[in-house]
N, CA, C and O of each residue as an XYZ file, in Angstrom:
444
protein
N     -19.917    -19.711     12.802
C     -19.956    -20.421     14.078
C     -21.473    -20.406     14.785
O     -21.741    -20.809     15.917
N     -22.289    -19.891     13.911
C     -23.766    -19.822     14.303
C     -23.962    -18.955     15.642
O     -24.829    -19.250     16.464
N     -23.146    -17.930     15.792
C     -23.366    -17.049     17.022
C     -22.676    -17.662     18.310
O     -22.484    -16.958     19.302
N     -22.322    -18.952     18.266
C     -21.882    -19.517     19.522
C     -20.332    -19.432     19.508
O     -19.724    -19.525     18.442
N     -19.690    -19.253     20.699
C     -18.393    -19.302     20.892
C     -17.891    -20.545     21.527
O     -18.262    -20.835     22.664
N     -17.067    -21.301     20.861
C     -16.557    -22.541     21.383
C     -15.481    -22.179     22.409
O     -14.536    -21.433     22.152
N     -15.709    -22.801     23.667
C     -14.620    -22.407     24.677
C     -13.435    -23.478     24.621
O     -13.578    -24.687     24.800
N     -12.386    -22.894     24.376
C     -11.165    -23.673     24.161
C      -9.989    -22.954     24.927
O      -9.945    -21.727     25.013
N      -9.023    -23.801     25.488
C      -8.015    -23.001     26.179
C      -7.003    -22.413     25.192
O      -7.160    -22.516     23.975
N      -5.967    -21.798     25.751
C      -4.876    -21.126     25.038
C      -5.302    -20.090     24.161
O      -5.953    -19.145     24.605
N      -4.968    -20.184     22.843
C      -5.151    -19.110     21.901
C      -6.614    -18.849     21.687
O      -6.928    -17.782     21.159
N      -7.543    -19.706     22.038
C      -9.008    -19.437     21.772
C      -9.699    -19.237     23.064
O     -10.929    -19.302     23.069
N      -9.030    -18.993     24.201
C      -9.781    -18.825     25.457
C     -10.358    -17.363     25.578
O     -11.155    -17.060     26.465
N      -9.929    -16.530     24.682
C     -10.350    -15.140     24.900
C     -10.872    -14.612     23.465
O     -10.130    -13.999     22.698
N     -12.098    -14.883     23.204
C     -12.757    -14.604     21.950
C     -13.484    -13.192     22.165
O     -14.265    -13.022     23.102
N     -13.208    -12.297     21.333
C     -13.771    -10.912     21.539
C     -15.187    -10.975     20.974
O     -15.594    -12.001     20.429
N     -15.897     -9.939     21.094
C     -17.286     -9.791     20.588
C     -17.328     -9.972     19.235
O     -18.277    -10.591     18.756
N     -16.311     -9.462     18.417
C     -16.431     -9.564     16.906
C     -16.026    -10.931     16.471
O     -15.895    -11.159     15.268
N     -15.821    -11.844     17.352
C     -15.653    -13.197     16.816
C     -14.078    -13.520     16.649
O     -13.759    -14.692     16.450
N     -13.141    -12.578     16.720
C     -11.776    -12.764     16.550
C     -11.179    -13.489     17.716
O     -11.501    -13.200     18.869
N     -10.293    -14.449     17.423
C      -9.693    -15.256     18.477
C      -8.303    -14.606     18.862
O      -7.441    -14.383     18.012
N      -8.162    -14.341     20.098
C      -6.931    -13.784     20.505
C      -5.908    -14.719     21.019
O      -6.279    -15.697     21.667
N      -4.624    -14.504     20.786
C      -3.578    -15.296     21.345
C      -3.131    -14.665     22.689
O      -3.418    -13.516     23.027
N      -2.391    -15.547     23.425
C      -1.876    -14.999     24.726
C      -0.322    -15.459     24.860
O       0.086    -16.059     25.854
N       0.469    -15.127     23.798
C       1.908    -15.598     23.897
C       2.485    -14.642     24.900
O       1.964    -13.578     25.236
N       3.672    -15.160     25.360
C       4.350    -14.456     26.418
C       4.935    -13.095     25.767
O       5.030    -12.880     24.558
N       5.297    -12.250     26.777
C       5.790    -10.944     26.238
C       6.957    -10.928     25.452
O       7.136    -10.098     24.561
N       7.834    -11.898     25.775
C       9.119    -11.930     25.016
C       8.879    -12.318     23.553
O       9.496    -11.756     22.648
N       7.951    -13.309     23.321
C       7.587    -13.619     22.027
C       6.879    -12.460     21.156
O       7.123    -12.199     19.978
N       6.077    -11.915     21.882
C       5.472    -10.669     21.176
C       6.383     -9.657     20.855
O       6.237     -9.056     19.791
N       7.387     -9.353     21.683
C       8.374     -8.439     21.444
C       9.300     -8.846     20.287
O       9.744     -8.005     19.505
N       9.562    -10.067     20.204
C      10.451    -10.599     19.113
C       9.730    -10.480     17.731
O      10.358    -10.200     16.710
N       8.455    -10.694     17.744
C       7.628    -10.559     16.626
C       7.485     -9.131     16.118
O       7.523     -8.861     14.918
N       7.314     -8.202     17.111
C       7.262     -6.777     16.753
C       8.580     -6.273     16.253
O       8.623     -5.499     15.297
N       9.682     -6.700     16.888
C      10.964     -6.206     16.400
C      11.169     -6.545     14.845
O      11.477     -5.732     13.974
N      10.922     -7.977     14.673
C      10.940     -8.458     13.322
C      10.171     -7.737     12.323
O      10.673     -7.426     11.243
N       8.903     -7.443     12.658
C       8.020     -6.812     11.812
C       8.358     -5.336     11.572
O       8.108     -4.784     10.501
N       8.938     -4.721     12.610
C       9.395     -3.314     12.453
C      10.488     -3.353     11.437
O      10.519     -2.490     10.559
N      11.373     -4.282     11.496
C      12.546     -4.413     10.467
C      12.053     -4.580      9.129
O      12.524     -3.936      8.191
N      11.089     -5.450      8.994
C      10.491     -5.745      7.689
C       9.748     -4.410      7.199
O       9.817     -4.055      6.023
N       9.080     -3.736      8.106
C       8.379     -2.565      7.590
C       9.405     -1.519      7.013
O       9.170     -0.825      6.024
N      10.540     -1.487      7.725
C      11.735     -0.684      7.149
C      12.145     -1.101      5.798
O      12.336     -0.286      4.896
N      12.298     -2.548      5.642
C      12.652     -2.935      4.308
C      11.757     -2.676      3.283
O      12.226     -2.356      2.191
N      10.488     -2.757      3.436
C       9.480     -2.449      2.560
C       9.439     -1.033      2.140
O       9.245     -0.707      0.969
N       9.625     -0.189      3.112
C       9.778      1.271      2.803
C      11.076      1.535      1.880
O      11.068      2.315      0.928
N      12.162      0.799      2.281
C      13.233      0.925      1.475
C      13.022      0.481     -0.018
O      13.523      1.114     -0.948
N      12.303     -0.564     -0.184
C      12.046     -1.129     -1.432
C      11.191     -0.151     -2.259
O      11.379     -0.038     -3.471
N      10.235      0.567     -1.592
C       9.407      1.465     -2.211
C      10.367      2.773     -2.629
O      10.160      3.387     -3.676
N      11.281      3.080     -1.836
C      12.115      4.081     -2.297
C      12.961      3.778     -3.386
O      13.219      4.658     -4.207
N      13.472      2.516     -3.504
C      14.192      2.101     -4.546
C      13.375      2.111     -5.949
O      13.922      2.384     -7.018
N      12.091      1.800     -5.827
C      11.292      1.837     -6.967
C      11.116      3.215     -7.424
O      11.240      3.490     -8.617
N      10.817      4.141     -6.496
C      10.623      5.528     -6.804
C      11.867      6.189     -7.432
O      11.782      7.057     -8.301
N      13.076      5.700     -6.912
C      14.350      6.268     -7.483
C      14.714      5.539     -8.748
O      15.748      5.820     -9.354
N      13.946      4.679     -9.125
C      14.134      3.871    -10.329
C      15.487      3.119    -10.299
O      16.243      3.098    -11.271
N      15.744      2.506     -9.130
C      16.953      1.669     -8.936
C      17.008      0.536     -9.921
O      16.001      0.230    -10.560
N      18.139     -0.093    -10.066
C      18.243     -1.226    -10.962
C      17.349     -2.308    -10.541
O      17.369     -2.637     -9.355
N      16.503     -2.954    -11.432
C      15.674     -4.036    -11.135
C      16.220     -5.020    -10.318
O      15.652     -5.344     -9.275
N      17.376     -5.586    -10.721
C      17.946     -6.744     -9.965
C      18.192     -6.386     -8.461
O      17.997     -7.179     -7.540
N      18.622     -5.163     -8.321
C      18.720     -4.733     -6.861
C      17.468     -4.836     -6.072
O      17.393     -5.358     -4.960
N      16.408     -4.250     -6.791
C      15.041     -4.269     -6.143
C      14.573     -5.660     -5.882
O      14.074     -5.953     -4.796
N      14.712     -6.480     -6.794
C      14.278     -7.874     -6.730
C      15.001     -8.634     -5.506
O      14.389     -9.401     -4.763
N      16.295     -8.353     -5.386
C      17.045     -8.873     -4.321
C      16.555     -8.441     -2.894
O      16.624     -9.190     -1.919
N      16.066     -7.201     -2.860
C      15.580     -6.612     -1.756
C      14.165     -7.202     -1.259
O      13.844     -7.389     -0.085
N      13.404     -7.451     -2.388
C      12.109     -8.147     -2.246
C      12.329     -9.463     -1.699
O      11.672     -9.820     -0.722
N      13.234    -10.265     -2.259
C      13.511    -11.562     -1.764
C      13.926    -11.460     -0.295
O      13.473    -12.268      0.516
N      14.719    -10.555      0.053
C      15.169    -10.501      1.458
C      13.931    -10.268      2.346
O      13.830    -10.923      3.384
N      13.035     -9.424      2.020
C      11.916     -9.037      2.813
C      10.944    -10.331      2.927
O      10.335    -10.607      3.960
N      10.880    -11.061      1.774
C      10.029    -12.284      1.879
C      10.677    -13.281      2.784
O       9.969    -14.015      3.474
N      11.926    -13.350      2.821
C      12.609    -14.298      3.597
C      12.421    -13.887      5.140
O      12.300    -14.725      6.034
N      12.413    -12.659      5.321
C      12.231    -12.110      6.691
C      10.729    -12.361      7.140
O      10.515    -12.669      8.312
N       9.793    -12.251      6.329
C       8.378    -12.634      6.598
C       8.343    -14.065      6.848
O       7.621    -14.437      7.773
N       8.982    -14.916      6.199
C       8.895    -16.395      6.396
C       9.488    -16.619      7.778
O       8.952    -17.458      8.502
N      10.514    -15.964      8.195
C      11.099    -16.120      9.476
C      10.053    -15.821     10.673
O       9.973    -16.502     11.695
N       9.295    -14.726     10.385
C       8.324    -14.346     11.285
C       7.118    -15.517     11.331
O       6.655    -15.889     12.409
N       6.731    -15.974     10.239
C       5.767    -17.117     10.137
C       6.272    -18.357     10.897
O       5.566    -18.992     11.680
N       7.576    -18.655     10.596
C       8.119    -19.864     11.287
C       8.069    -19.766     12.820
O       7.634    -20.686     13.512
N       8.532    -18.612     13.318
C       8.463    -18.391     14.762
C       7.083    -18.499     15.373
O       6.818    -19.138     16.391
N       6.246    -17.811     14.646
C       4.868    -17.827     15.155
C       4.191    -19.246     15.142
O       3.494    -19.647     16.074
N       4.459    -19.974     13.998
C       4.115    -21.293     13.959
C       4.664    -22.188     15.027
O       3.956    -23.039     15.566
N       5.875    -22.006     15.321
C       6.527    -22.764     16.354
C       5.815    -22.549     17.720
O       5.433    -23.493     18.410
N       5.665    -21.263     18.057
C       5.002    -20.947     19.374
C       3.584    -21.498     19.244
O       3.122    -22.114     20.204
N       2.894    -21.339     18.198
C       1.549    -21.782     18.281
C       1.359    -23.324     18.453
O       0.496    -23.809     19.185
N       2.272    -24.067     17.688
C       2.451    -25.501     17.897
C       2.738    -26.013     19.291
O       2.167    -26.984     19.788
N       3.723    -25.239     19.919
C       4.070    -25.609     21.363
C       3.238    -25.257     22.474
O       3.377    -25.690     23.618
N       2.233    -24.326     22.020
C       1.272    -23.817     23.134
C      -0.110    -24.141     22.747
O      -0.673    -25.101     23.274
N      -0.723    -23.383     21.827
C      -2.044    -23.523     21.536
C      -2.491    -24.848     21.015
O      -3.457    -25.467     21.462
N      -1.714    -25.243     20.029
C      -2.130    -26.619     19.462
C      -1.951    -27.703     20.417
O      -2.851    -28.537     20.513
N      -0.791    -27.812     21.215
C      -0.627    -28.832     22.127
C      -1.758    -28.841     23.232
O      -2.237    -29.899     23.640
N      -2.141    -27.651     23.672
C      -3.123    -27.530     24.589
C      -4.515    -27.989     24.148
O      -5.287    -28.609     24.878
N      -4.755    -27.638     22.924
C      -6.065    -28.114     22.382
C      -6.143    -29.576     22.248
O      -7.167    -30.186     22.557
N      -4.943    -30.234     21.734
C      -4.930    -31.638     21.625
C      -5.102    -32.243     23.007
O      -5.813    -33.242     23.115
N      -4.563    -31.765     23.976
C      -4.579    -32.317     25.371
C      -5.968    -32.279     25.838
O      -6.280    -33.057     26.739
N      -6.957    -31.380     25.288
C      -8.250    -31.322     25.795
C      -9.126    -32.180     24.946
O     -10.336    -32.278     25.154
N      -8.451    -32.845     23.916
C      -9.244    -33.716     22.980
C      -9.704    -33.078     21.810
O     -10.464    -33.688     21.058
N      -9.294    -31.784     21.528
C      -9.898    -31.117     20.307
C      -8.845    -31.379     19.146
O      -7.831    -30.702     18.978
N      -9.250    -32.505     18.340
C      -8.494    -32.864     17.268
C      -8.772    -31.986     16.093
O      -7.955    -32.011     15.173
N      -9.775    -31.245     16.008
C      -9.976    -30.224     14.928
C      -8.854    -29.285     14.650
O      -8.719    -28.751     13.549
N      -8.041    -29.085     15.667
C      -6.960    -28.123     15.549
C      -5.849    -28.658     14.535
O      -5.081    -27.871     13.982
N      -5.807    -29.896     14.340
C      -4.896    -30.431     13.430
C      -5.173    -30.037     11.984
O      -4.311    -29.612     11.214
N      -6.545    -30.231     11.673
C      -6.918    -29.744     10.224
C      -6.706    -28.339     10.128
O      -6.281    -27.876      9.070
N      -6.968    -27.552     11.173
C      -6.675    -26.107     11.173
C      -5.244    -25.761     10.850
O      -4.985    -24.952      9.959
N      -4.356    -26.332     11.527
C      -2.905    -26.218     11.390
C      -2.490    -26.662     10.049
O      -1.752    -25.918      9.404
N      -2.870    -27.771      9.559
C      -2.550    -28.276      8.226
C      -2.949    -27.333      7.166
O      -2.195    -27.077      6.228
N      -4.115    -26.814      7.296
C      -4.524    -25.890      6.313
C      -3.683    -24.600      6.264
O      -3.432    -24.065      5.184
N      -3.283    -24.141      7.348
C      -2.495    -23.086      7.414
C      -1.123    -23.318      6.857
O      -0.597    -22.513      6.088
N      -0.526    -24.471      7.270
C       0.832    -24.852      6.718
C       0.861    -25.008      5.295
O       1.792    -24.557      4.628
N      -0.205    -25.683      4.744
C      -0.266    -25.770      3.229
C      -0.349    -24.314      2.562
O       0.294    -24.016      1.556
N      -1.135    -23.520      3.173
C      -1.241    -22.014      2.731
C       0.114    -21.437      2.685
O       0.493    -20.747      1.739
N       0.897    -21.741      3.783
C       2.272    -21.079      3.919
C       3.161    -21.508      2.851
O       3.992    -20.733      2.379
N       3.017    -22.799      2.414
C       3.947    -23.492      1.384
C       3.650    -23.043      0.020
O       4.491    -23.258     -0.852
N       2.561    -22.451     -0.264
C       2.307    -21.939     -1.640
C       3.354    -21.050     -2.241
O       3.201    -20.596     -3.375
């Protein structure tokens, strides 16, 4: 970005010194995401334990699939909140660059 910080509302209105863009979702959304991530973290630890115990491969694979689905759920929730707040606000200010940004992210999620 050539050292310049582009001033944009919503998710990009609070850029830190290191160039990272911060979101400002409501507390309820943040808590929902944290609860889901804590659950996923527990699932991952459980999968690691299954591997260490040498549990049956099919059982481990099923747990991995479940953890991936849970991560997909977190992604979908965050994408929905992002579209309804940050993206909409940026479009309202005339910043159409956000469309390419979101498309790139969605295509990456679909891989």
